[in-house]
C-alpha positions, 0 to 999 in steps of 0.5 A, spaced: 398 666 481 397 669 488 402 674 491 404 677 484 400 683 486 402 684 493 404 691 496 412 689 497 412 686 490 409 693 487 413 697 491 420 694 489 418 694 482 416 702 483 423 703 486 427 699 480 423 704 475 424 710 479 430 715 477 430 717 484 431 710 488 438 707 487 434 700 487 436 697 480 433 690 481 428 685 484 428 678 484 421 674 485 421 666 487 416 661 489 414 661 496 414 653 496 416 647 492 409 647 490 403 652 488 404 658 484 405 664 490 410 668 488 414 672 494 419 678 493 426 674 495 431 680 494 432 687 491 439 691 490 443 696 488 448 692 484 445 691 478 446 684 474 452 683 477 449 683 484 443 679 481 445 673 478 449 670 483 442 670 487 439 665 482 437 658 485 439 652 480 433 649 483 428 654 482 424 658 477 425 665 478 423 672 475 428 678 475 427 685 473 433 689 472 434 696 470 440 697 465 444 703 464 448 704 458 451 709 454 448 711 447 453 715 445 459 719 447 454 724 449 448 721 452 446 715 457 440 710 456 436 706 461 432 700 459 429 695 463 430 687 462 425 681 465 429 675 466 425 668 466 430 664 470 429 656 470 435 653 474 438 646 471 435 643 477 428 645 477 423 640 477 419 638 471 412 640 473 415 647 475 419 648 468 412 646 465 408 651 468 413 657 468 411 659 461 403 659 463 405 663 469 410 668 466 404 671 463 401 674 470 408 676 472 409 680 465 402 683 467 405 686 473 412 687 471 410 690 464 415 695 462 421 692 459 424 692 453 427 685 452 425 678 456 431 674 457 430 666 458 436 664 462 437 657 464 445 658 465 448 664 468 452 665 462 445 667 458 446 673 463 452 676 460 451 684 461 455 685 455 450 681 451 444 684 454 446 691 452 447 689 445 440 686 445 437 692 448 441 696 443 438 692 437 431 693 440 432 700 441 433 702 434 437 707 432 445 707 434 448 714 434 455 712 435 456 707 429 456 701 434 462 703 438 458 702 444 
């Protein structure tokens, strides 16, 4: 997969992971209708709420987002989510290649707690994702009360 190791993608990944940068998501898209070159198509500071509307129903895309939530009344937890988006109007051959090509994306965007395979924007509800992160994170010191 060409492009995944590009300096702008690596810099955006580092920005999302950094506690000192307000950037909390990035979006990778294919450069063209054919081929496997990925480009950085967006970054932002508005979390899932800002990222989700940028997903294209006609494309396969990869998102990476920083999610912060309260572990209990005293502490906050930061986790990272990899989103594999396949829009409902994505061409069949592109859909078929995503599972193969996503391995290269995971190699570069390697630090994530969960992967969300999304076909519909409803698959990206923040409350559901936080619940999955809590389960993936192990102990819940707040008795499941959020």
